[in-house]
N, CA, C, O and the ligand as a Tripos MOL2 file, in Angstrom:
@<TRIPOS>MOLECULE
protein
  241   239    61     0     0
PROTEIN
NO_CHARGES

@<TRIPOS>ATOM
      1 N          35.4450  -26.8250  -39.3890 N.3       1 MET1
      2 CA         34.2130  -27.5750  -39.6820 C.3       1 MET1
      3 C          34.0220  -27.6740  -41.1920 C.2       1 MET1
      4 O          34.1510  -26.6850  -41.9140 O.2       1 MET1
      5 N          33.7220  -28.8470  -41.6440 N.am      2 ALA2
      6 CA         33.4460  -29.0580  -43.0630 C.3       2 ALA2
      7 C          31.9350  -29.1080  -43.2710 C.2       2 ALA2
      8 O          31.1580  -29.2150  -42.3220 O.2       2 ALA2
      9 N          31.5530  -29.0290  -44.5220 N.am      3 MET3
     10 CA         30.1300  -29.0880  -44.8140 C.3       3 MET3
     11 C          29.8320  -30.2860  -45.7040 C.2       3 MET3
     12 O          30.5330  -30.5520  -46.6810 O.2       3 MET3
     13 N          28.7980  -30.9820  -45.3480 N.am      4 ASP4
     14 CA         28.2910  -32.0510  -46.1940 C.3       4 ASP4
     15 C          27.7490  -31.3990  -47.4700 C.2       4 ASP4
     16 O          26.7580  -30.6710  -47.4110 O.2       4 ASP4
     17 N          28.3870  -31.6480  -48.6300 N.am      5 PRO5
     18 CA         27.9640  -30.9510  -49.8500 C.3       5 PRO5
     19 C          26.6380  -31.4560  -50.4050 C.2       5 PRO5
     20 O          26.0980  -30.8720  -51.3440 O.2       5 PRO5
     21 N          26.1160  -32.5210  -49.8400 N.am      6 VAL6
     22 CA         24.8560  -33.0660  -50.3430 C.3       6 VAL6
     23 C          23.6700  -32.4540  -49.5960 C.2       6 VAL6
     24 O          22.6950  -32.0320  -50.2180 O.2       6 VAL6
     25 N          23.7520  -32.4050  -48.2720 N.am      7 CYS7
     26 CA         22.6110  -31.9160  -47.4980 C.3       7 CYS7
     27 C          22.9370  -30.6460  -46.7010 C.2       7 CYS7
     28 O          22.0850  -30.1340  -45.9750 O.2       7 CYS7
     29 N          24.1760  -30.1340  -46.8390 N.am      8 TYR8
     30 CA         24.5850  -28.8520  -46.2400 C.3       8 TYR8
     31 C          24.6130  -28.8480  -44.7190 C.2       8 TYR8
     32 O          24.5410  -27.7890  -44.0940 O.2       8 TYR8
     33 N          24.7160  -30.0050  -44.1370 N.am      9 VAL9
     34 CA         24.8650  -30.0840  -42.6830 C.3       9 VAL9
     35 C          26.3520  -29.9120  -42.3420 C.2       9 VAL9
     36 O          27.2110  -30.3600  -43.1010 O.2       9 VAL9
     37 N          26.6550  -29.2800  -41.2300 N.am     10 ASP10
     38 CA         28.0430  -29.1650  -40.7860 C.3      10 ASP10
     39 C          28.5490  -30.5160  -40.3170 C.2      10 ASP10
     40 O          27.8730  -31.2180  -39.5650 O.2      10 ASP10
     41 N          29.7520  -30.8780  -40.7700 N.am     11 VAL11
     42 CA         30.3500  -32.1490  -40.3840 C.3      11 VAL11
     43 C          31.7500  -31.8660  -39.8320 C.2      11 VAL11
     44 O          32.5290  -31.1380  -40.4470 O.2      11 VAL11
     45 N          32.0580  -32.4320  -38.6930 N.am     12 ASP12
     46 CA         33.3730  -32.2640  -38.0910 C.3      12 ASP12
     47 C          34.3530  -33.2380  -38.7390 C.2      12 ASP12
     48 O          34.1680  -34.4520  -38.6630 O.2      12 ASP12
     49 N          35.3990  -32.7010  -39.3800 N.am     13 GLU13
     50 CA         36.3710  -33.5760  -40.0620 C.3      13 GLU13
     51 C          37.0030  -34.5770  -39.0910 C.2      13 GLU13
     52 O          37.3470  -35.6970  -39.4690 O.2      13 GLU13
     53 N          37.1460  -34.1560  -37.8500 N.am     14 GLU14
     54 CA         37.8090  -35.0030  -36.8540 C.3      14 GLU14
     55 C          37.0290  -36.2840  -36.5790 C.2      14 GLU14
     56 O          37.6120  -37.3450  -36.3520 O.2      14 GLU14
     57 N          35.7190  -36.1710  -36.6010 N.am     15 THR15
     58 CA         34.8990  -37.3020  -36.2090 C.3      15 THR15
     59 C          34.0890  -37.8860  -37.3670 C.2      15 THR15
     60 O          33.3740  -38.8740  -37.1990 O.2      15 THR15
     61 N          34.2100  -37.2650  -38.5430 N.am     16 ALA16
     62 CA         33.4010  -37.7230  -39.6720 C.3      16 ALA16
     63 C          33.7260  -39.1700  -40.0090 C.2      16 ALA16
     64 O          34.8940  -39.5440  -40.1180 O.2      16 ALA16
     65 N          32.7080  -39.9650  -40.1710 N.am     17 ARG17
     66 CA         32.9200  -41.3740  -40.4980 C.3      17 ARG17
     67 C          32.8300  -41.6090  -41.9930 C.2      17 ARG17
     68 O          33.2350  -42.6590  -42.4920 O.2      17 ARG17
     69 N          32.2980  -40.6270  -42.7030 N.am     18 PHE18
     70 CA         32.1000  -40.8180  -44.1350 C.3      18 PHE18
     71 C          32.7920  -39.6890  -44.8850 C.2      18 PHE18
     72 O          32.4650  -38.5150  -44.7080 O.2      18 PHE18
     73 N          33.7440  -40.0600  -45.7180 N.am     19 SER19
     74 CA         34.4340  -39.0380  -46.4970 C.3      19 SER19
     75 C          34.7670  -39.5840  -47.8730 C.2      19 SER19
     76 O          34.7680  -40.7930  -48.1030 O.2      19 SER19
     77 N          35.0490  -38.6630  -48.7790 N.am     20 SER20
     78 CA         35.3790  -39.0430  -50.1390 C.3      20 SER20
     79 C          36.3320  -37.9930  -50.6890 C.2      20 SER20
     80 O          36.2350  -36.8210  -50.3280 O.2      20 SER20
     81 N          37.2320  -38.3910  -51.5420 N.am     21 THR21
     82 CA         38.1570  -37.4400  -52.1480 C.3      21 THR21
     83 C          37.8320  -37.3040  -53.6240 C.2      21 THR21
     84 O          37.7290  -38.2900  -54.3540 O.2      21 THR21
     85 N          37.6730  -36.0620  -54.0420 N.am     22 TYR22
     86 CA         37.3680  -35.7960  -55.4450 C.3      22 TYR22
     87 C          38.2850  -34.6860  -55.9180 C.2      22 TYR22
     88 O          38.2930  -33.6000  -55.3380 O.2      22 TYR22
     89 N          39.0620  -34.9430  -56.9690 N.am     23 ARG23
     90 CA         40.0070  -33.9800  -57.5290 C.3      23 ARG23
     91 C          40.8970  -33.3590  -56.4500 C.2      23 ARG23
     92 O          41.1290  -32.1500  -56.4430 O.2      23 ARG23
     93 N          41.3830  -34.1890  -55.5560 N.am     24 GLY24
     94 CA         42.3390  -33.7150  -54.5630 C.3      24 GLY24
     95 C          41.7300  -33.0090  -53.3750 C.2      24 GLY24
     96 O          42.4540  -32.5680  -52.4820 O.2      24 GLY24
     97 N          40.4140  -32.8910  -53.3450 N.am     25 THR25
     98 CA         39.7550  -32.2470  -52.2110 C.3      25 THR25
     99 C          38.9780  -33.2860  -51.4240 C.2      25 THR25
    100 O          38.2980  -34.1340  -52.0010 O.2      25 THR25
    101 N          39.0810  -33.2170  -50.0930 N.am     26 ASP26
    102 CA         38.3290  -34.1400  -49.2480 C.3      26 ASP26
    103 C          36.9540  -33.5630  -48.9400 C.2      26 ASP26
    104 O          36.8160  -32.3830  -48.6200 O.2      26 ASP26
    105 N          35.9620  -34.3980  -49.0420 N.am     27 TYR27
    106 CA         34.5990  -34.0130  -48.6920 C.3      27 TYR27
    107 C          34.1140  -34.9330  -47.5870 C.2      27 TYR27
    108 O          34.4400  -36.1200  -47.5570 O.2      27 TYR27
    109 N          33.3380  -34.3730  -46.6880 N.am     28 TYR28
    110 CA         32.8580  -35.1410  -45.5360 C.3      28 TYR28
    111 C          31.3400  -35.1680  -45.5480 C.2      28 TYR28
    112 O          30.6830  -34.2290  -45.9970 O.2      28 TYR28
    113 N          30.7980  -36.2770  -45.0410 N.am     29 PHE29
    114 CA         29.3550  -36.5090  -45.1300 C.3      29 PHE29
    115 C          28.7870  -36.9510  -43.8040 C.2      29 PHE29
    116 O          29.4700  -37.5620  -42.9830 O.2      29 PHE29
    117 N          27.4970  -36.6250  -43.6080 N.am     30 CYS30
    118 CA         26.8330  -36.9790  -42.3550 C.3      30 CYS30
    119 C          26.4610  -38.4560  -42.3550 C.2      30 CYS30
    120 O          26.2540  -39.0490  -41.2960 O.2      30 CYS30
    121 N          26.3750  -39.0490  -43.5420 N.am     31 SER31
    122 CA         25.9030  -40.4260  -43.6070 C.3      31 SER31
    123 C          26.4270  -41.1020  -44.8650 C.2      31 SER31
    124 O          26.8900  -40.4410  -45.7950 O.2      31 SER31
    125 N          26.3490  -42.4090  -44.8810 N.am     32 ASP32
    126 CA         26.7530  -43.1590  -46.0590 C.3      32 ASP32
    127 C          25.8440  -42.8440  -47.2370 C.2      32 ASP32
    128 O          26.2620  -42.8980  -48.3930 O.2      32 ASP32
    129 N          24.5980  -42.5140  -46.9270 N.am     33 PHE33
    130 CA         23.6460  -42.1450  -47.9730 C.3      33 PHE33
    131 C          24.1480  -40.9210  -48.7420 C.2      33 PHE33
    132 O          24.1640  -40.9110  -49.9730 O.2      33 PHE33
    133 N          24.5570  -39.8920  -47.9970 N.am     34 CYS34
    134 CA         25.0550  -38.6700  -48.6460 C.3      34 CYS34
    135 C          26.3370  -38.9520  -49.4250 C.2      34 CYS34
    136 O          26.5340  -38.4210  -50.5180 O.2      34 CYS34
    137 N          27.1980  -39.7800  -48.8650 N.am     35 ARG35
    138 CA         28.4400  -40.1060  -49.5590 C.3      35 ARG35
    139 C          28.1540  -40.7940  -50.8900 C.2      35 ARG35
    140 O          28.7980  -40.5080  -51.9000 O.2      35 ARG35
    141 N          27.1930  -41.6940  -50.8790 N.am     36 LYS36
    142 CA         26.8490  -42.3930  -52.1210 C.3      36 LYS36
    143 C          26.2600  -41.4250  -53.1420 C.2      36 LYS36
    144 O          26.5710  -41.4970  -54.3310 O.2      36 LYS36
    145 N          25.3990  -40.5110  -52.6620 N.am     37 LYS37
    146 CA         24.8340  -39.5070  -53.5620 C.3      37 LYS37
    147 C          25.9490  -38.6930  -54.2050 C.2      37 LYS37
    148 O          25.9230  -38.4170  -55.4040 O.2      37 LYS37
    149 N          26.9340  -38.3120  -53.3860 N.am     38 PHE38
    150 CA         28.0520  -37.5270  -53.8920 C.3      38 PHE38
    151 C          28.8190  -38.3200  -54.9380 C.2      38 PHE38
    152 O          29.1480  -37.7930  -56.0000 O.2      38 PHE38
    153 N          29.1000  -39.5640  -54.6480 N.am     39 GLU39
    154 CA         29.9320  -40.3660  -55.5480 C.3      39 GLU39
    155 C          29.2060  -40.7100  -56.8480 C.2      39 GLU39
    156 O          29.8450  -41.0300  -57.8500 O.2      39 GLU39
    157 N          27.8910  -40.6440  -56.8330 N.am     40 GLU40
    158 CA         27.1340  -40.8390  -58.0690 C.3      40 GLU40
    159 C          27.3260  -39.6620  -59.0180 C.2      40 GLU40
    160 O          27.3000  -39.8260  -60.2380 O.2      40 GLU40
    161 N          27.5180  -38.4870  -58.4540 N.am     41 ASN41
    162 CA         27.6070  -37.2800  -59.2710 C.3      41 ASN41
    163 C          28.4930  -36.2370  -58.5830 C.2      41 ASN41
    164 O          28.0220  -35.1600  -58.2180 O.2      41 ASN41
    165 N          29.7770  -36.5640  -58.4090 N.am     42 PRO42
    166 CA         30.6490  -35.6850  -57.6160 C.3      42 PRO42
    167 C          30.7950  -34.2920  -58.2050 C.2      42 PRO42
    168 O          30.9060  -33.3110  -57.4700 O.2      42 PRO42
    169 N          30.7940  -34.2040  -59.5050 N.am     43 GLU43
    170 CA         30.9660  -32.9080  -60.1530 C.3      43 GLU43
    171 C          29.8890  -31.9240  -59.7190 C.2      43 GLU43
    172 O          30.1810  -30.7720  -59.3990 O.2      43 GLU43
    173 N          28.6600  -32.3810  -59.7100 N.am     44 LYS44
    174 CA         27.5310  -31.5290  -59.3460 C.3      44 LYS44
    175 C          27.6640  -31.0250  -57.9090 C.2      44 LYS44
    176 O          27.5210  -29.8300  -57.6480 O.2      44 LYS44
    177 N          27.9370  -31.9390  -56.9850 N.am     45 TYR45
    178 CA         27.9630  -31.5460  -55.5740 C.3      45 TYR45
    179 C          29.2210  -30.7540  -55.2380 C.2      45 TYR45
    180 O          29.1720  -29.8420  -54.4120 O.2      45 TYR45
    181 N          30.3480  -31.0890  -55.8670 N.am     46 ALA46
    182 CA         31.5830  -30.3450  -55.6120 C.3      46 ALA46
    183 C          31.4070  -28.9040  -56.0660 C.2      46 ALA46
    184 O          31.9000  -27.9840  -55.4130 O.2      46 ALA46
    185 N          30.7230  -28.7030  -57.1540 N.am     47 ARG47
    186 CA         30.5170  -27.3560  -57.6690 C.3      47 ARG47
    187 C          29.6190  -26.5650  -56.7260 C.2      47 ARG47
    188 O          29.8860  -25.3940  -56.4560 O.2      47 ARG47
    189 N          28.5700  -27.1830  -56.2290 N.am     48 LEU48
    190 CA         27.6770  -26.5110  -55.2910 C.3      48 LEU48
    191 C          28.4170  -26.1180  -54.0220 C.2      48 LEU48
    192 O          28.2350  -25.0130  -53.5100 O.2      48 LEU48
    193 N          29.2430  -27.0110  -53.5180 N.am     49 ALA49
    194 CA         29.9680  -26.7410  -52.2800 C.3      49 ALA49
    195 C          30.9180  -25.5680  -52.4680 C.2      49 ALA49
    196 O          31.0420  -24.7140  -51.5910 O.2      49 ALA49
    197 N          31.5870  -25.5310  -53.6120 N.am     50 THR50
    198 CA         32.5260  -24.4450  -53.8760 C.3      50 THR50
    199 C          31.7920  -23.1220  -53.9610 C.2      50 THR50
    200 O          32.2560  -22.1100  -53.4360 O.2      50 THR50
    201 N          30.6650  -23.1310  -54.6110 N.am     51 LYS51
    202 CA         29.8830  -21.9050  -54.7500 C.3      51 LYS51
    203 C          29.5080  -21.3440  -53.3920 C.2      51 LYS51
    204 O          29.5810  -20.1350  -53.1730 O.2      51 LYS51
    205 N          29.1100  -22.2130  -52.4870 N.am     52 ILE52
    206 CA         28.6870  -21.7620  -51.1720 C.3      52 ILE52
    207 C          29.8940  -21.2450  -50.3820 C.2      52 ILE52
    208 O          29.7930  -20.2540  -49.6580 O.2      52 ILE52
    209 N          31.0320  -21.9270  -50.5280 N.am     53 ASP53
    210 CA         32.2410  -21.5070  -49.8320 C.3      53 ASP53
    211 C          32.6370  -20.0780  -50.1570 C.2      53 ASP53
    212 O          32.9810  -19.3020  -49.2660 O.2      53 ASP53
    213 N          32.5870  -19.7310  -51.4490 N.am     54 ILE54
    214 CA         33.0670  -18.4180  -51.8670 C.3      54 ILE54
    215 C          31.9070  -17.4620  -52.1130 C.2      54 ILE54
    216 O          32.1020  -16.3150  -52.5150 O.2      54 ILE54
    217 N          30.6980  -17.9550  -51.8650 N.am     55 GLY55
    218 CA         29.5070  -17.1940  -52.2250 C.3      55 GLY55
    219 C          29.4590  -15.7920  -51.6580 C.2      55 GLY55
    220 O          29.0000  -14.8700  -52.3320 O.2      55 GLY55
    221 N          29.9250  -15.6120  -50.4220 N.am     56 THR56
    222 CA         29.7780  -14.3030  -49.7890 C.3      56 THR56
    223 C          30.6970  -13.2640  -50.4320 C.2      56 THR56
    224 O          30.4820  -12.0650  -50.2590 O.2      56 THR56
    225 N          31.7230  -13.7100  -51.1750 N.am     57 ASP57
    226 CA         32.6380  -12.7580  -51.8040 C.3      57 ASP57
    227 C          32.2020  -12.3700  -53.1940 C.2      57 ASP57
    228 O          32.8000  -11.5010  -53.8290 O.2      57 ASP57
    229 N          31.1610  -13.0170  -53.6620 N.am     58 ILE58
    230 CA         30.7610  -12.7860  -55.0520 C.3      58 ILE58
    231 C          29.4970  -11.9430  -55.1110 C.2      58 ILE58
    232 O          28.5250  -12.2080  -54.4030 O.2      58 ILE58
    233 N          29.5210  -10.9510  -55.9410 N.am     59 SER59
    234 CA         28.2900  -10.2460  -56.2430 C.3      59 SER59
    235 C          28.1940  -10.0850  -57.7410 C.2      59 SER59
    236 O          29.2020   -9.8470  -58.4060 O.2      59 SER59
    237 N          27.0090  -10.2100  -58.2750 N.am     60 CYS60
    238 CA         26.8790  -10.0920  -59.7120 C.3      60 CYS60
    239 C          25.5750   -9.4320  -60.0940 C.2      60 CYS60
    240 O          25.2990   -9.2510  -61.2800 O.2      60 CYS60
    241 ZN         24.2770  -35.3930  -45.3820 Zn       61 ZN61
@<TRIPOS>BOND
     1     1     2 1
     2     2     3 1
     3     3     4 2
     4     3     5 am
     5     5     6 1
     6     6     7 1
     7     7     8 2
     8     7     9 am
     9     9    10 1
    10    10    11 1
    11    11    12 2
    12    11    13 am
    13    13    14 1
    14    14    15 1
    15    15    16 2
    16    15    17 am
    17    17    18 1
    18    18    19 1
    19    19    20 2
    20    19    21 am
    21    21    22 1
    22    22    23 1
    23    23    24 2
    24    23    25 am
    25    25    26 1
    26    26    27 1
    27    27    28 2
    28    27    29 am
    29    29    30 1
    30    30    31 1
    31    31    32 2
    32    31    33 am
    33    33    34 1
    34    34    35 1
    35    35    36 2
    36    35    37 am
    37    37    38 1
    38    38    39 1
    39    39    40 2
    40    39    41 am
    41    41    42 1
    42    42    43 1
    43    43    44 2
    44    43    45 am
    45    45    46 1
    46    46    47 1
    47    47    48 2
    48    47    49 am
    49    49    50 1
    50    50    51 1
    51    51    52 2
    52    51    53 am
    53    53    54 1
    54    54    55 1
    55    55    56 2
    56    55    57 am
    57    57    58 1
    58    58    59 1
    59    59    60 2
    60    59    61 am
    61    61    62 1
    62    62    63 1
    63    63    64 2
    64    63    65 am
    65    65    66 1
    66    66    67 1
    67    67    68 2
    68    67    69 am
    69    69    70 1
    70    70    71 1
    71    71    72 2
    72    71    73 am
    73    73    74 1
    74    74    75 1
    75    75    76 2
    76    75    77 am
    77    77    78 1
    78    78    79 1
    79    79    80 2
    80    79    81 am
    81    81    82 1
    82    82    83 1
    83    83    84 2
    84    83    85 am
    85    85    86 1
    86    86    87 1
    87    87    88 2
    88    87    89 am
    89    89    90 1
    90    90    91 1
    91    91    92 2
    92    91    93 am
    93    93    94 1
    94    94    95 1
    95    95    96 2
    96    95    97 am
    97    97    98 1
    98    98    99 1
    99    99   100 2
   100    99   101 am
   101   101   102 1
   102   102   103 1
   103   103   104 2
   104   103   105 am
   105   105   106 1
   106   106   107 1
   107   107   108 2
   108   107   109 am
   109   109   110 1
   110   110   111 1
   111   111   112 2
   112   111   113 am
   113   113   114 1
   114   114   115 1
   115   115   116 2
   116   115   117 am
   117   117   118 1
   118   118   119 1
   119   119   120 2
   120   119   121 am
   121   121   122 1
   122   122   123 1
   123   123   124 2
   124   123   125 am
   125   125   126 1
   126   126   127 1
   127   127   128 2
   128   127   129 am
   129   129   130 1
   130   130   131 1
   131   131   132 2
   132   131   133 am
   133   133   134 1
   134   134   135 1
   135   135   136 2
   136   135   137 am
   137   137   138 1
   138   138   139 1
   139   139   140 2
   140   139   141 am
   141   141   142 1
   142   142   143 1
   143   143   144 2
   144   143   145 am
   145   145   146 1
   146   146   147 1
   147   147   148 2
   148   147   149 am
   149   149   150 1
   150   150   151 1
   151   151   152 2
   152   151   153 am
   153   153   154 1
   154   154   155 1
   155   155   156 2
   156   155   157 am
   157   157   158 1
   158   158   159 1
   159   159   160 2
   160   159   161 am
   161   161   162 1
   162   162   163 1
   163   163   164 2
   164   163   165 am
   165   165   166 1
   166   166   167 1
   167   167   168 2
   168   167   169 am
   169   169   170 1
   170   170   171 1
   171   171   172 2
   172   171   173 am
   173   173   174 1
   174   174   175 1
   175   175   176 2
   176   175   177 am
   177   177   178 1
   178   178   179 1
   179   179   180 2
   180   179   181 am
   181   181   182 1
   182   182   183 1
   183   183   184 2
   184   183   185 am
   185   185   186 1
   186   186   187 1
   187   187   188 2
   188   187   189 am
   189   189   190 1
   190   190   191 1
   191   191   192 2
   192   191   193 am
   193   193   194 1
   194   194   195 1
   195   195   196 2
   196   195   197 am
   197   197   198 1
   198   198   199 1
   199   199   200 2
   200   199   201 am
   201   201   202 1
   202   202   203 1
   203   203   204 2
   204   203   205 am
   205   205   206 1
   206   206   207 1
   207   207   208 2
   208   207   209 am
   209   209   210 1
   210   210   211 1
   211   211   212 2
   212   211   213 am
   213   213   214 1
   214   214   215 1
   215   215   216 2
   216   215   217 am
   217   217   218 1
   218   218   219 1
   219   219   220 2
   220   219   221 am
   221   221   222 1
   222   222   223 1
   223   223   224 2
   224   223   225 am
   225   225   226 1
   226   226   227 1
   227   227   228 2
   228   227   229 am
   229   229   230 1
   230   230   231 1
   231   231   232 2
   232   231   233 am
   233   233   234 1
   234   234   235 1
   235   235   236 2
   236   235   237 am
   237   237   238 1
   238   238   239 1
   239   239   240 2
@<TRIPOS>SUBSTRUCTURE
     1 MET1         2 RESIDUE 1 A MET
     2 ALA2         6 RESIDUE 1 A ALA
     3 MET3        10 RESIDUE 1 A MET
     4 ASP4        14 RESIDUE 1 A ASP
     5 PRO5        18 RESIDUE 1 A PRO
     6 VAL6        22 RESIDUE 1 A VAL
     7 CYS7        26 RESIDUE 1 A CYS
     8 TYR8        30 RESIDUE 1 A TYR
     9 VAL9        34 RESIDUE 1 A VAL
    10 ASP10       38 RESIDUE 1 A ASP
    11 VAL11       42 RESIDUE 1 A VAL
    12 ASP12       46 RESIDUE 1 A ASP
    13 GLU13       50 RESIDUE 1 A GLU
    14 GLU14       54 RESIDUE 1 A GLU
    15 THR15       58 RESIDUE 1 A THR
    16 ALA16       62 RESIDUE 1 A ALA
    17 ARG17       66 RESIDUE 1 A ARG
    18 PHE18       70 RESIDUE 1 A PHE
    19 SER19       74 RESIDUE 1 A SER
    20 SER20       78 RESIDUE 1 A SER
    21 THR21       82 RESIDUE 1 A THR
    22 TYR22       86 RESIDUE 1 A TYR
    23 ARG23       90 RESIDUE 1 A ARG
    24 GLY24       94 RESIDUE 1 A GLY
    25 THR25       98 RESIDUE 1 A THR
    26 ASP26      102 RESIDUE 1 A ASP
    27 TYR27      106 RESIDUE 1 A TYR
    28 TYR28      110 RESIDUE 1 A TYR
    29 PHE29      114 RESIDUE 1 A PHE
    30 CYS30      118 RESIDUE 1 A CYS
    31 SER31      122 RESIDUE 1 A SER
    32 ASP32      126 RESIDUE 1 A ASP
    33 PHE33      130 RESIDUE 1 A PHE
    34 CYS34      134 RESIDUE 1 A CYS
    35 ARG35      138 RESIDUE 1 A ARG
    36 LYS36      142 RESIDUE 1 A LYS
    37 LYS37      146 RESIDUE 1 A LYS
    38 PHE38      150 RESIDUE 1 A PHE
    39 GLU39      154 RESIDUE 1 A GLU
    40 GLU40      158 RESIDUE 1 A GLU
    41 ASN41      162 RESIDUE 1 A ASN
    42 PRO42      166 RESIDUE 1 A PRO
    43 GLU43      170 RESIDUE 1 A GLU
    44 LYS44      174 RESIDUE 1 A LYS
    45 TYR45      178 RESIDUE 1 A TYR
    46 ALA46      182 RESIDUE 1 A ALA
    47 ARG47      186 RESIDUE 1 A ARG
    48 LEU48      190 RESIDUE 1 A LEU
    49 ALA49      194 RESIDUE 1 A ALA
    50 THR50      198 RESIDUE 1 A THR
    51 LYS51      202 RESIDUE 1 A LYS
    52 ILE52      206 RESIDUE 1 A ILE
    53 ASP53      210 RESIDUE 1 A ASP
    54 ILE54      214 RESIDUE 1 A ILE
    55 GLY55      218 RESIDUE 1 A GLY
    56 THR56      222 RESIDUE 1 A THR
    57 ASP57      226 RESIDUE 1 A ASP
    58 ILE58      230 RESIDUE 1 A ILE
    59 SER59      234 RESIDUE 1 A SER
    60 CYS60      238 RESIDUE 1 A CYS
    61 ZN61       241 GROUP 0 **** ****
């Protein structure tokens, strides 16, 4: 299961209708609205998604 990096909803890669590739990584979205938001500022959302992915391993 992938996560929509804009609204944090779970998105199934198999059935996702909206996706975008940024720096070699595929991102999936619940809607065209979220995809457009991502493409307006991919750096911001890609960074947030990565943080959440590895978040449980980090303590500071
Ligand atoms: Zn969304």
